C-alpha positions as CSV (number, residue, x, y, z in Angstrom):
1,X,5.7,-6.4,48.7
2,X,3.4,-7.9,46.2
3,X,1.8,-11.2,47.2
4,X,2.0,-13.9,44.5
5,X,-1.0,-16.0,43.9
6,X,0.0,-19.7,43.5
7,X,-0.3,-21.1,40.0
8,X,-3.0,-23.7,39.5
9,X,-2.2,-27.0,37.8
10,X,-4.9,-29.3,36.6
11,X,-3.8,-33.0,36.8
12,X,-5.6,-35.3,34.4
13,X,-4.5,-38.8,35.5
14,X,-6.5,-42.0,36.0
15,X,-3.9,-43.9,38.0
16,X,-4.4,-43.1,41.7
17,X,-0.7,-43.6,42.7
18,X,0.5,-41.3,39.9
19,X,-2.2,-38.7,40.8
20,X,-1.1,-38.7,44.5
21,X,2.6,-38.5,43.5
22,X,2.0,-35.5,41.1
23,X,-0.2,-33.8,43.7
24,X,2.3,-34.2,46.5
25,X,5.2,-33.0,44.4
26,X,3.4,-29.9,43.1
27,X,1.7,-28.9,46.3
28,X,5.0,-29.2,48.1
29,X,6.4,-26.8,45.6
30,X,3.7,-24.3,46.3
31,X,1.3,-25.0,43.4
32,X,-2.4,-25.3,43.7
33,X,-3.7,-28.5,42.1
34,X,-7.1,-29.6,40.9
35,X,-7.7,-33.1,39.6
36,X,-9.6,-35.1,37.0
37,X,-9.5,-38.8,36.4
38,X,-10.8,-39.0,32.8
39,X,-10.5,-36.9,29.7
40,X,-14.0,-35.6,29.7
41,X,-13.7,-34.5,33.3
42,X,-10.4,-32.9,32.5
43,X,-12.1,-30.8,29.7
44,X,-14.9,-29.8,32.0
45,X,-12.6,-28.8,34.8
46,X,-10.3,-26.9,32.5
47,X,-13.3,-24.9,31.2
48,X,-14.5,-24.2,34.7
49,X,-11.3,-23.3,36.5
50,X,-9.0,-22.1,33.7
51,X,-5.8,-23.4,35.2
52,X,-2.3,-22.0,34.4
53,X,-1.2,-25.5,33.3
54,X,-2.7,-28.9,32.5
55,X,-0.7,-32.1,33.0
56,X,-2.6,-34.5,30.7
57,X,-2.2,-38.2,30.7
58,X,-2.7,-39.7,27.2
59,X,-4.3,-43.0,28.0
60,X,-7.4,-42.1,29.9
61,X,-10.9,-43.6,30.3
62,X,-14.0,-41.9,28.7
63,X,-11.9,-39.7,26.4
64,X,-8.2,-40.0,25.8
65,X,-5.7,-37.1,26.4
66,X,-5.3,-36.4,22.7
67,X,-9.0,-35.9,22.1
68,X,-9.3,-33.8,25.3
69,X,-6.4,-31.6,24.3
70,X,-7.9,-31.0,20.8
71,X,-11.2,-29.9,22.4
72,X,-9.4,-27.5,24.8
73,X,-7.3,-26.0,22.0
74,X,-10.5,-25.4,19.9
75,X,-12.2,-23.6,22.8
76,X,-11.8,-19.8,23.0
77,X,-11.6,-19.8,26.8
78,X,-9.1,-22.6,27.1
79,X,-7.0,-22.4,23.9
80,X,-4.1,-20.6,25.5
81,X,-3.7,-22.9,28.5
82,X,-0.4,-24.7,28.5
83,X,-1.0,-28.4,28.1
84,X,1.8,-30.9,28.8
85,X,1.3,-34.6,28.1
86,X,2.3,-37.2,30.6
87,X,2.8,-40.5,28.8
88,X,4.4,-43.9,29.1
89,X,4.0,-44.1,25.3
90,X,7.4,-43.1,24.0
91,X,7.0,-45.0,20.8
92,X,8.2,-43.5,17.4
93,X,5.6,-41.1,16.2
94,X,3.9,-40.5,19.5
95,X,5.7,-37.2,20.2
96,X,4.6,-35.9,16.9
97,X,1.0,-37.0,17.5
98,X,1.0,-35.4,20.9
99,X,2.4,-32.1,19.7
100,X,0.1,-32.1,16.7
101,X,-2.9,-32.4,19.0
102,X,-1.9,-29.1,20.6
103,X,0.3,-30.1,23.6
104,X,3.2,-27.8,24.3
105,X,5.5,-30.7,25.3
106,X,5.4,-34.1,26.9
107,X,7.0,-35.7,29.9
108,X,7.7,-39.4,29.7
109,X,6.7,-41.6,32.6
110,X,8.5,-42.7,34.6
111,X,10.2,-39.3,35.0
112,X,13.2,-37.9,36.8
113,X,12.0,-35.7,39.7
114,X,14.4,-32.8,39.0
115,X,13.6,-32.8,35.3
116,X,9.8,-32.8,36.1
117,X,10.1,-29.8,38.5
118,X,12.4,-27.9,36.1
119,X,9.9,-28.3,33.3
120,X,6.9,-27.3,35.3
121,X,8.7,-24.2,36.6
122,X,9.8,-23.3,33.0
123,X,6.3,-23.6,31.7
124,X,4.9,-21.3,34.3
125,X,7.8,-18.8,34.5
126,X,6.4,-16.7,31.6
127,X,3.0,-16.2,33.2
């Protein structure tokens, strides 16, 4: 039987409680997580570790999630990584702005746990 390697998810989130919540949920589900607390650190870690998925907060210190996503999508090594925005900004036009930056999708905060897990599994199923 072939052993499956756990998928790696980069969490880019500056709020400690949210970061812990995401980490706990994902690790409980068998995913490996790595973490960044600002947009620049997120870009650097994505380039270094090439995760299977990036969960990107939009409002971040140093560099926001939109700018970080654009950088990752322009980089040859990271352009194919699935990036999903995590945002409390569900204002008209925000979804379009997030998707235009290169995010595959976005998950609104606060989120429903089962929807969050379903979406993560869906993004990583094709890998």
